C-alpha positions in Angstrom: 149.1 84.0 196.1 146.0 83.0 194.2 144.1 83.3 190.9 140.4 82.4 190.8 137.8 81.8 188.1 134.1 82.6 188.1 131.6 79.9 187.3 131.1 81.4 183.8 134.8 81.1 183.1 135.0 77.6 184.4 132.1 76.5 182.2 133.5 78.2 179.1 137.0 76.8 179.6 135.5 73.3 180.2 133.5 73.5 177.0 136.5 74.7 175.0 138.7 71.9 176.2 136.0 69.4 175.4 135.6 70.9 171.9 139.3 70.7 171.4 139.4 67.1 172.4 142.6 67.2 174.4 144.4 69.2 177.1 144.8 69.3 180.8 143.8 73.0 181.3 144.8 76.5 180.4 147.7 78.7 181.2 147.3 82.4 182.1 150.3 84.7 181.8 151.4 88.2 180.9 153.7 89.4 178.2 155.3 92.8 177.5 153.4 94.5 174.8 151.1 97.4 173.9 151.1 101.0 174.9 150.7 100.4 178.7 153.3 97.6 179.0 151.7 94.3 179.8 149.0 92.1 178.1 147.2 88.9 179.2 148.0 85.7 177.4 145.8 82.5 177.5 146.8 79.2 176.0 145.8 75.6 176.2 148.0 73.3 178.2 148.6 69.8 177.0 151.5 69.0 179.3 152.0 70.9 182.6 155.4 72.1 183.5 156.7 71.6 187.1 157.5 75.3 187.6 153.9 76.4 186.9 151.6 77.2 189.9 148.4 75.2 189.6 145.0 76.6 190.6 142.0 74.3 190.2 138.4 75.2 190.4 135.3 73.3 189.3 137.5 70.7 187.7 139.4 73.2 185.5 143.1 73.5 185.9 144.6 76.9 185.6 148.4 77.2 185.3 150.4 80.4 185.9 154.1 80.7 185.4 156.0 82.1 188.4 157.1 85.3 186.6 153.5 86.1 185.7 152.1 85.3 189.1 153.6 88.4 190.6 151.4 90.5 188.2 148.3 88.2 188.5 148.1 87.6 192.2 144.5 88.2 193.3 143.1 88.2 189.7 139.7 86.7 189.0 139.2 85.3 185.5 135.6 85.9 184.3 133.8 85.1 181.0 131.3 87.7 180.0 128.7 88.3 177.3 127.9 91.9 176.5 125.4 92.2 173.7 127.0 90.6 170.6 130.4 90.4 172.2 131.8 87.8 174.5 135.2 87.1 176.0 137.4 86.8 179.0 137.5 89.7 181.6 140.4 90.0 184.0 139.5 91.5 187.3 143.1 92.2 188.5 143.5 94.3 191.7 147.1 95.1 190.8 146.3 97.1 187.7 147.2 100.8 188.1 146.4 101.9 184.5 145.1 100.6 181.2 145.5 101.8 177.6 142.6 103.4 175.8 141.9 100.4 173.7 141.9 98.0 176.7 144.5 95.7 175.3 147.3 96.3 177.7 147.8 97.4 181.3 150.4 98.6 183.8 151.2 97.7 187.4 
């Protein structure tokens, strides 16, 4: 099982952690919400927990809890700029459907 990050995502996360002034990485997870069932959650990690699965790329540590990893296996985390908008994009091969607004997905 693996989760990867693009160079753009690694660079953005590194900059955000540096701006914050603390933290060992970020945690990617899913939560039940929205009209399709699941939504992505990103948060800074100050102290890693032993049950989290660690993926490191370009010096950035990405933590995923075991329950979320089932839904995120094979996902590539990207950071994209499209016109005036920018944000994370989740290239998840497990997704079977998404809601119209793009905020939630189903497996």
